[in-house]
N, C-alpha and C positions, 0 to 999 in steps of 0.2 A: 517386517522391525516395529517394533513400537514406537509412537509420537513420540514426539521432543519434547522436554518439553516447554517452551518459548512455546508452541503451540497446543499445550495442556494448561497452560498455564495465564494467557493472553485477553487482552480485557474485552473490555467495546465500549469504545471513549463515542462519542457523536464529533461527526464528521464535521471536521473547524472551515472547511467550504464547502457545500453539499450540492455546490451549483459547475463544479466544476473546478481540474488541480487546479492547484492556487498557481503557482509560479508561472499554469499557459495565460490563463487569468491572467494576472499583472502584465506579460509581458506582449499579450493580442496574439499566444501559439496555438496551438491545435493539439490534441490528444487521439486518442486512436477505444483505449479503453485505462481506468480509473482502477484505482488500489486506497485502499486506509489503511494508513495504521491505525497498533493494534491499542497502541503503547498511546499517542497523544491522540489522532483521526485527526492527520493529516490528511491531504485525499494532495496523491502527485498521479502524472498518469503513468502508465503498464513502458515495458523497454519496446516492445512496438510502434510504441509515439517517440517524436522526438528530441522535445526531452529526460525522457525515458526522470521523469522526476523524483521517483515509488522509487526505484532504485536508490536514485541520490542522495533523496532525504535517510534512506538506509547508510549511505556512506557516512554523512555528513553527522547522523547520531547518535549508532549502532542500535538505533530500534528493530528488534529481528525482528520480527511477521509482519502481514501485510491481509488486510483482505479484497480481494473483489471489492470492488464500489460495480456492476454493473449488474440489473433489472435482471432478478433468478438468477442470480448466482452465489452463493456465498462458503468456497472455498479460497481458505487462509496456507499462506506462501513463510517460511520462516525460511532467510537470507543466509544464517549461519548455520546452521543445517541443511541445508539443499531439504525441505522435508514439506510436501502440499497433509493438507490436514484437515 
């Protein structure tokens, strides 16, 4: 399967909150793993976290690609095409 256009065209914006999930930090919540939106730099928590803020950000904005924001990981995920890159 060829890489989807969203993954191949994704950007590399700076993290808006490099210290953690934006929404969890604001609400005093917790997260398991972090994801960075490759369109705007939003940092949200993964779907194993109580808030699932990375996926919520996708539903709110339709920004299709996130990248793991965990040390040593560099995989990306396209929500629109359900594809990893």
